[in-house]
C-alpha positions in Angstrom: -5.4 22.8 10.9 -7.6 20.3 7.9 -9.2 17.9 9.0 -10.4 17.7 13.3 -12.5 15.8 15.4 -14.9 16.9 18.3 -15.5 14.7 20.9 -15.9 14.3 24.1 -13.4 14.9 27.0 -14.9 12.1 28.7 -14.1 10.0 25.3 -11.4 11.8 24.0 -8.5 8.7 24.4 -10.6 5.9 23.1 -10.5 8.4 19.9 -6.6 8.8 20.1 -6.5 5.1 20.0 -8.8 4.4 17.2 -6.6 6.8 15.0 -3.3 5.5 15.8 -3.9 1.6 14.9 -7.0 2.7 12.7 -10.2 0.5 14.5 -13.3 -0.4 13.8 -16.6 1.6 14.7 -16.9 -1.7 16.6 -14.1 -1.7 18.1 -14.8 1.7 20.3 -18.2 0.3 20.6 -17.5 -2.5 23.5 -15.9 0.3 25.3 -18.0 0.2 27.9 -17.2 3.6 28.5 -19.0 4.6 25.5 -22.5 3.5 26.9 -22.2 4.7 30.6 -21.4 8.2 30.3 -23.6 11.3 29.7 -24.4 12.8 26.5 -25.5 15.7 28.8 -21.6 17.2 29.4 -21.0 19.8 28.2 -16.9 18.8 27.8 -15.9 18.6 25.0 -11.8 18.0 23.2 -10.9 19.5 20.3 -8.7 17.6 18.2 -6.3 17.7 15.0 -5.2 15.0 12.9 -2.8 16.6 11.1 -0.5 17.4 14.1 -1.6 14.4 16.0 -2.4 16.6 19.4 -5.5 18.2 21.0 -6.1 21.7 20.6 -8.3 22.9 23.8 -9.5 20.1 26.0 -12.9 20.5 28.6 -13.8 23.3 26.2 -16.8 24.7 25.1 -18.6 24.9 21.5 -18.5 28.2 21.9 -14.8 28.1 22.3 -14.1 26.3 19.7 -15.6 27.8 17.0 -14.0 31.2 18.0 -10.7 29.0 17.6 -11.9 27.9 14.1 -14.0 31.4 12.9 -13.4 31.6 9.1 -11.2 27.8 8.6 -12.1 26.3 5.4 -11.5 22.3 6.7 -11.0 18.7 4.9 -13.0 17.2 7.6 -14.6 17.4 10.4 -15.7 14.1 13.4 -17.9 15.1 15.2 -17.6 11.6 17.6 -20.3 10.1 21.2 -22.0 13.4 21.1 -25.3 14.7 20.1 -24.3 16.4 17.0 -26.4 19.1 16.4 -25.6 20.6 20.1 -22.1 20.7 18.3 -21.5 21.9 15.3 -19.1 24.5 14.5 -21.1 27.0 12.4 -18.9 30.1 12.6 -16.0 28.3 10.2 -16.5 28.9 5.9 -17.3 25.7 4.6 -16.1 21.8 5.3 -15.2 18.6 2.5 -16.4 15.6 4.1 -18.3 15.5 7.7 -18.5 12.2 9.5 -20.9 11.8 12.4 -20.7 9.2 14.9 -23.1 8.5 17.4 -23.6 5.7 20.1 -27.5 4.1 18.8 -28.0 4.0 22.4 -27.9 6.4 24.5 -28.7 9.5 20.7 -32.0 7.7 21.4 -34.5 11.1 23.3 -33.1 11.3 26.8 -36.9 11.7 28.4 -37.3 7.4 26.7 -33.6 6.1 27.8 -35.5 4.9 31.1 -37.3 2.6 28.7 -33.8 1.7 27.0 -31.6 0.6 30.2 -32.5 -3.4 30.0 -32.1 -3.1 26.1 -28.8 -1.1 27.2 -27.7 -3.6 29.0 -28.3 -6.8 27.2 -26.5 -4.8 24.5 -22.9 -3.4 26.6 -23.3 -8.0 26.9 -23.5 -8.9 24.1 -21.1 -6.8 21.9 -17.9 -7.8 23.1 -18.3 -11.7 21.9 -17.6 -9.8 18.9 -13.1 -9.2 20.2 -13.7 -13.6 19.4 -15.5 -14.2 16.6 -13.3 -16.8 14.1 -15.9 -18.0 11.1 -18.7 -16.2 9.0 -21.5 -18.2 10.8 -19.9 -16.6 13.9 -20.2 -13.3 12.7 -23.6 -13.5 11.1 -24.7 -15.8 14.4 -23.8 -12.4 16.7 -25.0 -10.2 14.6 -28.6 -11.1 14.2 -28.5 -11.3 18.1 -27.4 -7.7 17.7 -29.7 -7.2 15.1 -33.4 -7.9 17.1 -31.4 -6.0 19.7 -30.9 -2.6 18.4 -35.2 -3.6 16.1 -36.3 -2.8 19.3 -34.3 0.2 20.5 -35.4 1.8 16.6 -39.2 1.3 18.1 -38.5 4.5 20.9 -36.8 6.2 18.5 -37.0 9.9 17.3 -35.0 12.1 14.5 -32.3 12.4 14.5 -30.7 14.6 11.3 -32.5 17.8 12.4 -32.8 20.8 10.7 -30.1 22.7 12.4 -28.0 19.8 10.7 -30.0 19.9 7.4 -29.0 23.7 7.6 -25.3 23.0 8.7 -24.5 20.2 6.0 -25.8 23.5 3.1 -24.3 26.6 4.5 -20.8 24.4 5.0 -20.6 22.8 1.2 -20.3 19.7 2.7 -20.0 17.4 -0.9 -18.5 13.8 1.8 -21.3 12.7 4.3 -21.0 9.9 6.8 -23.0 9.0 9.6 -21.8 6.0 12.1 -23.8 5.2 14.7 -26.7 6.2 14.3 -30.8 4.7 14.2 -32.1 6.7 11.1 -35.6 7.1 10.5 -37.8 7.5 7.3 -37.7 10.9 7.8 -34.3 11.4 8.6 -33.4 9.7 4.5 -36.0 12.4 3.7 -34.5 14.5 5.2 -30.7 12.8 3.6 -32.3 12.3 0.3 -32.7 16.8 -0.6 -28.7 17.3 0.3 -26.5 17.9 -2.9 -23.7 15.7 -1.9 -21.4 13.5 -3.5 -21.0 10.8 -1.6 -22.7 8.8 1.9 -22.0 6.7 4.3 -23.5 4.4 6.4 -22.5 2.7 8.8 -24.2 0.7 12.1 -27.2 1.8 11.9 -29.1 -1.5 12.0 -32.2 -0.3 8.9 -32.2 -2.9 6.7 -34.6 -0.2 4.7 -32.9 2.0 2.7 -35.2 3.1 0.6 -34.2 7.1 0.0 -30.4 8.2 -1.3 -29.5 11.9 -2.6 -29.8 10.7 -6.5 -26.9 12.8 -6.7 -23.9 10.5 -4.8 -21.5 9.0 -6.9 -20.2 7.1 -4.1 -21.6 5.1 -2.8 -21.6 2.8 1.1 -23.3 1.1 3.0 -21.4 -1.6 6.0 -22.7 -3.5 8.5 -26.7 -2.9 8.6 -26.9 -6.2 8.0 -29.0 -6.0 4.3 -29.7 -9.1 3.6 -31.2 -8.1 -0.5 -29.4 -6.0 -2.4 -33.7 -5.5 -3.0 -33.2 -3.2 -0.2 -31.4 -0.5 -1.5 -32.8 1.4 -4.0 -29.7 2.6 -5.7 -29.9 1.3 -9.4 -31.9 4.6 -10.5 -28.6 6.8 -9.7 -25.0 7.2 -11.4 -23.3 5.8 -9.2 -18.9 5.4 -9.9 -18.4 3.7 -6.5 -20.3 0.9 -3.9 -19.3 -1.3 -1.1 -22.1 -3.1 0.8 -19.3 -4.9 2.6 -20.2 -6.1 6.3 -24.0 -6.6 5.4 -25.5 -10.2 5.4 -26.4 -10.2 1.7 -27.7 -14.2 0.2 -28.5 -12.5 -3.1 -27.4 -14.3 -6.2 -24.9 -11.2 -7.8 -25.4 -10.8 -11.0 -23.6 -7.7 -12.2 -25.2 -7.3 -15.6 -27.9 -5.8 -13.7 -26.2 -3.3 -11.8 -26.0 0.6 -12.4 -24.0 0.4 -16.4 -21.4 3.1 -14.7 -20.0 1.4 -11.6 -16.7 1.5 -11.4 -15.5 -0.2 -8.3 -18.2 -2.5 -6.4 -17.2 -4.6 -2.8 -19.6 -6.5 -1.2 -17.2 -8.8 0.7 -17.9 -10.2 4.7 -21.5 -11.1 3.1 -22.9 -14.4 2.4 -23.2 -15.3 -1.3 -22.7 -17.8 -2.9 -23.4 -16.4 -6.9 -21.8 -14.1 -8.7 -22.2 -13.7 -13.1 -21.0 -12.0 -14.9 -23.0 -11.9 -18.5 -22.8 -8.8 -20.2 -20.4 -7.0 -16.9 -20.7 -3.4 -17.5 -17.4 -2.2 -19.4 -17.2 0.3 -16.6 -16.7 -2.7 -14.1 -12.9 -2.0 -13.2 -12.9 -3.2 -9.8 -15.0 -6.2 -7.9 -14.0 -7.5 -4.5 -15.6 -10.5 -3.1 -13.5 -11.2 -0.5 -15.0 -13.2 2.4 -18.2 -14.8 1.3 -19.0 -18.4 0.7 -18.7 -18.9 -3.3 -18.1 -22.0 -4.6 -16.9 -22.8 -8.7 -19.6 -23.4 -9.0 -21.1 -19.9 -8.5 -18.3 -18.3 -11.1 -20.0 -18.1 -13.8 -18.7 -16.0 -16.5 -20.1 -16.8 -19.8 -17.6 -14.7 -22.1 -14.1 -12.4 -21.1 -14.5 -9.0 -19.0 -11.9 -7.6 -20.9 -12.3 -4.0 -18.7 -12.1 -6.2 -15.1 -8.2 -5.4 -13.7 -9.4 -6.1 -9.8 -10.3 -9.2 -8.4 -10.7 -10.8 -4.7 -11.8 -13.7 -4.1 -10.0 -14.6 -0.9 -11.5 -16.8 1.7 -14.3 -17.9 0.3 -15.3 -21.2 -0.8 -13.5 -22.4 -4.2 -11.0 -25.3 -5.1 -8.0 -24.4 -6.8 -6.2 -25.8 -9.8 -4.4 -25.3 -12.8 -7.8 -25.7 -14.3 -9.2 -22.7 -12.6 -6.5 -20.9 -12.9 -6.5 -21.2 -17.1 -10.3 -20.0 -16.2 -9.7 -17.3 -14.7 -6.6 -15.8 -17.1 -8.8 -16.6 -20.6 -11.7 -14.8 -18.6 -10.1 -11.7 -16.9 -7.1 -11.1 -20.1 -6.6 -7.7 -18.3 -6.5 -8.3 -14.6 -3.6 -5.8 -13.0 -4.9 -7.9 -9.6 -6.0 -10.9 -8.0 -6.5 -12.7 -4.6 -7.5 -16.4 -4.0 -5.5 -16.6 -0.4 -7.8 -18.1 2.3 -9.4 -20.6 -0.7 -8.4 -25.2 -0.5 -5.5 -25.4 -3.3 -5.5 -28.8 -4.5 -2.3 -28.8 -6.2 1.8 -28.4 -5.2 1.8 -24.5 -7.1 -1.4 -23.8 -5.0 -0.3 -25.1 -2.0 3.9 -23.7 -1.7 3.1 -20.3 -3.8 0.0 -19.2 -3.7 -1.6 -19.5 -0.1 1.1 -18.2 1.6 0.9 -15.0 0.0 -2.6 -13.6 2.2 -3.7 -10.1 0.9 -1.3 -9.7 -1.7 -1.4 -9.5 -5.3 -1.1 -12.7 -7.2 -1.9 -12.3 -10.4 1.9 -12.2 -11.7 3.0 -15.5 -10.2 -0.2 -16.7 -12.2 0.7 -16.1 -15.1 4.0 -16.6 -15.4 3.5 -20.1 -14.1 0.7 -20.5 -16.6 3.6 -19.6 -19.3 5.6 -21.8 -18.6 3.1 -24.5 -18.5 2.1 -23.3 -22.0 5.8 -24.7 -22.6 5.8 -27.6 -20.5 2.5 -28.7 -20.5 3.8 -32.8 -19.7 5.5 -31.4 -16.9 4.2 -31.9 -13.6 5.2 -28.6 -11.0 7.8 -30.9 -8.8 9.0 -31.8 -11.9 9.4 -28.0 -13.6 10.9 -26.7 -9.9 13.8 -29.4 -9.6 14.8 -28.7 -12.9 15.8 -25.7 -11.9 16.9 -26.2 -9.2 18.9 -28.5 -11.2 19.4 -25.0 -13.5 20.2 -22.5 -10.4 22.9 -25.7 -9.5 24.7 -25.3 -12.7 24.6 -22.6 -14.4 22.2 -19.3 -14.4 22.5 -15.5 -14.4 19.1 -12.7 -14.8 19.9 -8.8 -15.0 17.0 -6.5 -14.4 17.0 -3.1 -15.3 14.5 -0.8 -13.5 13.2 1.1 -16.0 10.3 2.6 -13.0 10.5 6.8 -14.5 10.7 5.4 -18.7 8.3 3.7 -20.6 8.4 0.4 -20.5 6.2 -0.2 -23.4 8.5 1.1 -26.2 11.8 -1.0 -24.7 10.2 -4.3 -24.9 9.9 -3.3 -28.9 12.5 -2.6 -29.5 14.0 -5.4 -28.0 11.9 -7.6 -30.6 13.2 -5.3 -33.5 17.0 -6.1 -32.8 15.6 -10.0 -32.2 14.2 -9.9 -34.8 16.9 -11.0 -37.8 18.9 -13.4 -34.9 15.1 -15.0 -34.2 14.7 -16.4 -37.7 17.4 -18.7 -38.4 15.9 -20.1 -35.7 13.3 -23.5 -36.3 9.8 -23.2 -35.4 10.3 -26.0 -33.3 13.0 -23.6 -31.2 11.6 -20.3 -31.9 8.0 -19.9 -29.0 6.5 -16.8 -28.1 4.6 -15.0 -24.6 2.7 -12.7 -23.2 5.0 -10.0 -22.4 8.3 -11.4 -24.9 10.5 -13.6 -26.4 11.4 -17.6 -25.2 13.7 -19.6 -26.7 14.7 -22.9 -26.5 18.0 -24.4 -27.8 17.3 -27.2 -27.5 20.2 -28.9 -28.9 22.1 -26.6 -26.3 20.0 -26.5 -24.0 20.2 -22.1 -23.4 16.9 -21.2 -22.2 16.9 -17.0 -23.0 13.9 -15.1 -21.3 13.4 -10.9 -22.5 10.6 -10.2 -20.1 9.1 -6.8 -18.6 7.8 -7.3 -15.6 6.6 -4.5 -12.5 8.2 -2.4 -15.1 11.4 -3.7 -15.0 13.2 -5.4 -18.3 15.2 -8.7 -17.3 17.5 -11.7 -19.1 17.6 -14.4 -18.1 20.3 -17.2 -18.9 20.1 -20.8 -17.4 22.3 -23.4 -19.8 24.8 -27.0 -18.0 27.6 -25.1 -20.7 29.5 -23.1 -19.4 30.2 -21.6 -23.0 26.9 -21.3 -23.9 26.1 -19.4 -21.2 28.8 -16.6 -21.2 28.7 -16.8 -25.9 24.4 -15.4 -25.0 24.8 -12.7 -21.8 28.0 -11.4 -23.4 26.9 -11.1 -26.7 22.8 -9.7 -25.3 24.4 -7.7 -22.0 25.9 -5.4 -25.2 22.7 -5.5 -26.7 20.4 -5.0 -24.0 22.6 -1.8 -22.5 22.8 -0.3 -26.3 18.9 -0.5 -26.8 18.1 0.6 -23.0 20.5 4.0 -23.5 19.3 5.0 -27.0 15.3 4.8 -25.6 15.7 7.2 -21.6 18.5 8.4 -22.8 19.8 7.1 -18.9 22.4 5.2 -17.5 20.7 2.5 -15.6 22.2 -0.5 -13.6 21.3 -3.0 -13.5 21.0 -5.7 -10.9 22.9 -9.0 -11.7 22.5 -12.2 -9.6 25.5 -15.8 -10.8 25.1 -19.2 -9.6 28.8 -19.2 -7.6 30.0 -21.1 -11.3 29.8 -17.7 -12.8 32.4 -15.5 -10.3 34.4 -14.3 -13.9 31.0 -12.7 -15.5 30.0 -11.5 -12.7 32.9 -9.1 -13.0 33.1 -8.9 -16.1 29.2 -7.0 -15.7 31.6 -4.6 -12.3 34.1 -3.2 -15.1 31.3 -2.5 -18.2 29.4 -0.2 -15.1 32.2 0.3 -13.3 31.5 -0.5 -9.8 34.3 -3.1 -9.2 35.8 -0.2 -6.6 37.9 -0.8 -3.3 39.1 0.8 -0.8 42.5 0.1 0.5 43.1 -3.2 2.8 39.7 -3.8 1.7 38.8 -7.3 0.4 34.8 -5.8 -0.7 33.7 -4.1 -3.3 32.2 -1.0 -1.9 28.5 -1.9 -3.5 27.1 -4.9 -4.3 24.7 -7.5 -4.9 22.7 -8.6 -2.6 20.0 -11.4 -3.7 18.7 -10.9 0.4 17.3 -7.6 -0.9 16.5 -7.8 -4.6 19.8 -4.5 -4.5 22.6 -3.2 -4.5 23.9 -2.2 -0.5 26.3 0.2 -0.4 29.9 -1.0 2.6 28.5 1.2 5.6 31.2 -0.7 7.7 34.2 -2.7 6.8 35.6 -3.0 10.4 35.8 -6.8 11.2 33.5 -7.2 14.3 30.2 -6.8 12.2 31.9 -8.9 8.9 30.5 -5.8 5.5 28.1 -3.9 7.5 25.9 -3.1 4.4 22.4 -1.7 3.5 19.9 -0.8 0.2 21.4 2.2 -1.1 18.1 3.1 -1.5 18.3 3.3 2.5 21.4 5.9 2.2 20.0 9.0 2.3 23.1 10.5 3.1 27.3 10.4 4.0 29.2 12.5 5.5 32.3 12.8 4.5 35.6 14.2 5.8 39.9 13.4 5.3 39.4 9.7 7.7 35.8 8.9 7.5 32.7 8.5 6.2 29.8 8.4 8.5 26.5 7.1 5.8 22.7 8.1 8.1 20.4 6.0 6.1 16.1 5.6 6.8 14.5 3.3 9.2 11.2 1.1 8.8 10.3 3.8 11.0 11.2 6.3 8.6 14.3 8.1 11.2 17.1 9.2 10.4 19.7 7.6 12.1 24.3 6.8 12.0 24.2 3.4 14.3 26.4 5.4 16.8 28.0 2.5 19.9 29.6 4.9 22.2 30.8 1.9 24.6 32.6 0.3 21.8 33.8 4.1 19.6 33.3 1.6 17.3 31.2 3.3 14.8 28.7 0.9 13.0 28.0 3.2 10.4 31.6 4.3 9.5 34.8 3.3 6.9 37.6 4.8 7.7 39.2 6.7 4.6 43.4 5.3 5.1 44.0 7.8 1.3 43.5 10.6 -0.3 42.4 8.6 -3.0 40.1 5.7 -0.9 38.2 9.0 -0.6 38.0 9.5 -4.9 37.1 6.4 -5.6 33.8 6.0 -2.0 32.7 9.0 -4.3 33.1 7.9 -7.8 31.2 4.8 -7.1 28.1 6.4 -5.2 28.2 9.7 -8.0 28.8 6.3 -10.3 25.7 7.9 -13.6 25.2 3.8 -13.5 23.3 4.5 -10.1 20.1 6.3 -12.0 22.1 9.7 -10.4 20.6 9.3 -7.4 23.8 11.2 -5.6 25.3 13.9 -5.5 28.0 15.7 -4.7 27.4 19.1 -1.5 29.5 21.5 0.5 27.9 21.4 4.2 28.7 23.4 6.5 29.6 22.4 10.9 26.8 23.8 13.4 27.0 26.5 9.5 30.3 27.7 10.3 31.9 28.7 6.6 35.5 27.3 8.4 34.3 23.9 9.1 33.3 23.0 5.4 32.7 19.2 5.1 32.2 17.0 1.8 28.3 15.4 1.8 26.8 13.4 -0.9 22.8 13.0 -0.4 20.1 10.9 -2.5 18.4 13.3 -4.4 15.4 10.6 -3.7 15.2 12.6 0.1 16.8 16.2 -0.8 16.8 18.7 -3.0 19.3 21.4 -3.2 18.7 25.8 -2.8 20.8 28.1 -3.2 20.4 31.3 -1.1 22.9 33.6 0.7 25.5 32.3 -2.2 25.2 28.8 -0.5 24.0 25.7 -1.3 20.7 24.9 1.3 19.4 21.5 1.5 16.3 20.5 2.5 13.8 18.0 2.6 11.6 16.4 0.7 8.9 15.5 2.6 8.5 16.1 6.5 7.9 12.8 7.2 11.8 11.6 7.9 12.2 12.4 12.0 15.8 12.1 13.3 16.4 9.2 16.2 16.7 10.2 19.4 20.0 8.2 19.9 21.7 10.3 17.8 22.1 12.0 20.3 24.8 9.2 22.1 27.2 10.3 19.0 30.7 11.8 19.0 29.7 13.0 16.1 28.0 16.4 15.1 23.9 15.9 15.4 22.1 16.2 13.1 18.5 18.1 13.9 15.8 18.1 10.9 13.4 21.5 11.9 11.2 23.4 8.4 12.2 20.9 6.9 16.0 21.4 6.4 18.4 19.7 8.3 21.4 21.2 9.7 24.6 20.6 11.3 25.3 21.0 14.6 28.4 20.5 16.8 27.8 17.9 20.1 28.1 20.4 23.3 
């Protein structure tokens, strides 16, 4: 056991629900039982997070100590208890210690009778959090709860005991999280003595945090109703990460006032109206300002911030137009991620493209849009969209080489070099360059060619209203780029191709070049075919008429059993289950392709073992139920499996333990697939 939870047996189900759905602390506190049970109860439970199971239920700390004796834990969470009564002293060490409680019930027992009225008021107020829709509502309700807790704090005794401090020191805790405890000044003085790397304080409703350990690198203070950065003495700390989310900070934030070594700064869900990027530290890489009330005038950027690569401005009061996008592109030239969703979009591009991309990275589409605007400054977005549609209705080709395992920057430079001689014959008006590639517009032939690196891929796009031009440029650049990519990567990389309907002859030529034109007897479709919805190649899983050539993303195909008459493909579902989708009643196998001849069998294997697929598939022999007399051919996806030779036999192992067998396989007419201890075993159906 590496990651465990110790909690009250009465509340173990609440803890399991929180682990399953990743709920926030506010969801926990809304549970009525959270207020009503008695902390004095000695009945506790031990939960193993890695195995997702209760190890000990209705037990005692002595039994837990016996079980955990001499173990080295990665994380320990003590939830809804007086922590100093339930510390597992028999462990050797723990990296991360999380202590979560309840402010009311963790007050001194002899004072609880004074808190009944306050407790009832809190219980009646907190459920309203479930109905919050706006920042204003959240702040109003938090103020109401905060005022109640301030009354509670007046009767609160110290929470951090000497036993807790001794445990943290002795067990070499590096990361400490304290949630839903009202910490006193004495508590902070004790915390200051600790030599820890990370400190998280969650929902303590203490707005004055003046004393912090000098050793910490990461500091998170969430949900404490802090109104100003001056409430926290962090500037003398050598922080790398600072998270002050879910507070009530109203300061005008000037980033050069922060300690100059902070790399990641999270200030989301506050009341910030102004952010000044003047003299931003070269170390600052990430800034999260989502869910504030920042306006356009509140974004102050006098000079480019070259080191910032992540910026979240979603759900503010910004008005997004072309000028704002150019400002972002100019002053944050090295951004790799930006989110502007939840703001007001003033033009068609923002409304139709950016607005639907909530909590998604928008930097790629923004840069592409601005690149186009630079060349066509006088054309509106609607005109541009119509122009692209017109091209697509005539002749359009796009090829994409996925170079995830290669150096795409080197590849682009090499492509530039090979094109140099061609480009020098173009006039200045016909030649354009931009950040990531080459854009060529041959006005006399109405051809546009884009060679571009995007998401570690190389793409070639050609569109024209003249088919002869398409043919000329396609054949020329297909061969050129194919040779360049192979010379640099020493890999056979199969590009994805998209064409309009009127360019089928080009698609057929492409298939012969890359030898992916394999068909089976009495089948009109290719075994491997590009699927525009997947934006990837799909493998034929069934050519039964009823299912109209059912296909699957080729990257989702885990393995295929090949017999003398049939192939049965097993694919990966969205929930990481292996399934072959057998249909018993009709005796038609959806993931089954009929092999009519020995040539069909060889063609099927040849298609999957094509080196242009990146050599992800490999052929091996397998044995039904381990019986060497029952041998069959198995083609595996090496992204999921690896082969190990043991006792002169190739045994198949999963690359990880996260894939499980779909229970539906138990009704298959074929052998059942079972995964045990990361090993794939085939057993005949009993």
